[in-house]
C-alpha positions in Angstrom: 93.2 124.8 84.8 90.6 126.6 87.0 93.3 128.8 88.6 94.8 129.6 85.2 91.4 130.7 83.8 90.3 132.6 86.8 93.6 134.4 87.6 95.8 134.7 84.6 93.5 134.1 81.6 96.2 131.8 80.3 97.4 134.5 77.9 94.0 134.5 76.2 92.3 137.4 74.5 92.5 139.8 77.5 90.2 140.4 80.3 87.7 142.6 78.6 85.4 139.7 77.6 86.5 137.6 80.6 85.3 139.3 83.8 86.3 136.2 85.8 90.0 136.8 85.2 91.5 138.6 88.2 88.1 138.9 89.8 87.7 138.6 93.6 84.3 137.0 93.4 83.9 133.6 94.9 85.4 130.8 92.8 82.0 129.2 92.3 80.7 132.4 90.9 83.6 132.8 88.5 83.3 129.2 87.4 79.6 129.7 86.7 80.4 132.8 84.7 82.9 130.9 82.5 80.5 128.0 82.0 77.6 130.3 81.1 79.6 131.6 78.2 80.6 128.2 76.8 78.8 126.3 74.1 78.2 122.6 74.5 80.9 121.9 71.9 83.4 123.9 73.9 82.6 122.0 77.0 83.0 118.7 75.2 86.3 120.0 73.7 87.8 120.3 77.2 87.1 116.7 77.9 89.2 115.4 75.0 92.9 115.5 74.4 94.7 116.6 71.2 98.2 115.2 71.4 98.8 115.5 67.7 99.6 119.2 68.2 101.8 118.9 71.3 105.1 117.4 72.4 103.5 116.6 75.8 101.9 113.3 76.6 98.6 115.1 77.0 97.2 118.3 75.6 93.8 120.1 75.8 93.1 123.0 73.5 92.2 126.2 75.2 89.5 128.6 74.2 91.2 132.0 73.7 88.0 134.0 73.3 87.1 133.0 76.8 90.6 133.4 78.2 90.8 129.6 78.7 94.4 128.5 78.3 95.8 125.3 76.7 96.6 122.6 79.2 99.7 120.5 78.9 99.9 117.2 80.8 103.0 115.1 81.4 104.1 112.0 83.2 105.3 111.0 85.7 104.8 110.0 89.2 108.5 110.5 90.1 109.5 113.7 88.3 109.2 114.8 84.7 109.0 111.7 82.5 108.5 110.4 78.9 112.1 111.0 77.9 112.1 114.7 78.6 115.6 116.0 78.8 117.2 118.4 81.3 115.4 117.1 84.3 116.3 115.2 87.4 115.8 111.4 87.8 114.0 111.4 91.1 113.7 108.6 93.7 110.8 106.2 93.1 107.7 106.4 95.2 108.5 103.4 97.3 111.9 104.8 98.1 110.3 108.1 99.2 107.8 106.2 101.4 110.6 104.3 103.0 111.7 107.6 104.6 108.4 107.9 106.6 109.1 111.7 106.3 106.3 113.9 105.1 108.5 117.0 105.3 111.0 115.4 103.0 108.2 114.4 100.6 106.9 117.9 100.5 110.4 119.2 99.6 110.5 116.4 96.9 107.2 117.7 95.6 108.5 121.2 95.4 111.5 120.1 93.4 109.3 118.0 91.1 106.8 121.0 90.7 109.7 123.3 89.8 110.9 121.0 87.0 107.4 120.5 85.6 106.8 124.3 85.7 110.2 124.8 84.0 109.1 122.5 81.1 105.8 124.4 80.7 103.7 121.6 82.1 100.4 122.4 83.7 99.4 119.0 85.1 101.8 116.4 86.6 100.3 112.9 86.0 101.2 111.7 89.4 101.8 110.6 92.1 100.6 107.0 92.0 98.6 106.4 95.2 97.3 102.9 94.5 98.0 100.3 97.2 100.5 97.5 96.5 98.6 94.2 96.9 100.8 92.0 94.7 104.6 92.4 94.3 104.3 91.3 90.7 102.4 94.5 89.8 104.5 96.4 87.2 103.9 99.8 88.8 104.6 98.8 92.4 107.8 100.9 92.4 105.8 104.0 91.6 103.5 103.7 94.6 104.1 104.4 98.2 103.4 101.1 99.9 100.9 98.5 100.9 99.8 100.8 103.8 96.9 103.2 103.3 97.9 105.6 106.1 101.5 105.9 105.0 100.4 106.3 101.3 98.0 109.1 102.3 100.6 111.0 104.4 103.4 110.7 101.9 101.1 111.3 98.9 99.7 114.5 100.5 103.2 115.8 101.1 104.2 115.3 97.5 101.0 116.9 96.2 101.3 119.9 98.4 104.8 120.4 97.2 104.0 120.0 93.5 101.0 122.3 93.7 102.9 125.0 95.6 104.6 125.6 92.2 101.4 126.3 90.4 101.4 122.8 88.8 98.3 120.6 89.2 98.8 117.1 90.6 96.7 114.4 89.0 96.8 111.4 91.3 96.6 108.3 89.2 96.1 104.5 89.3 93.7 105.5 92.0 92.5 102.1 93.2 92.3 98.3 92.5 95.0 98.4 89.8 97.3 95.5 90.8 97.7 93.1 87.9 99.5 92.9 84.6 97.5 90.0 83.2 95.3 91.2 80.3 96.2 94.8 81.3 94.2 97.5 79.5 91.8 95.0 78.0 88.2 94.1 78.7 89.5 90.9 80.3 91.3 93.0 83.0 88.5 92.9 85.5 89.4 93.2 89.2 86.6 91.9 91.4 87.1 93.1 95.0 84.5 93.4 97.8 83.4 96.8 99.1 85.0 96.6 102.6 88.4 95.9 101.0 87.9 98.9 98.6 87.0 101.2 101.6 89.5 99.9 104.1 92.5 99.4 101.9 92.3 101.4 98.6 90.2 104.4 99.1 91.3 104.9 102.7 94.5 106.3 101.2 
């Protein structure tokens, strides 16, 4: 989103009122310029989705007067998902990790990024970098493994490839997400000690 605003204007109302578009000023300066022009309501708007107006799984309305583009988000962690046609069924995350090949995974990410870009997607909701701690976890196939180092290396390759195609990568299911019992309810409460979080989950 930031790159779209600062470099292209997202097809907004031109650059006359948007001096940050195409500017060579430092990114922090340009971001401050955008934020200084935004109302509180506009800032809040960018934190909420509006999927009713979009065929994508996620949509954020832009602000044309400030050259802020719409943002389209789509699953998945292994290529364009949610029933989107005309795309490639990519290998799962655990199949990719089994190669132990970061160069391959970067090429994989490039292919995924190209397909997302071709579908007009701004944000790929993936990859899944959570660590597998329980084989019964329903998303284990999406992730890279039970090993934090391997997950970090393969995940970084994938992300670099995706983002080389001007598609943002949103890593998801970040940490401590390993059970299906009471999933997505208040009763789904994973209690894990801090050393485990640091040494296993966030290490990746």
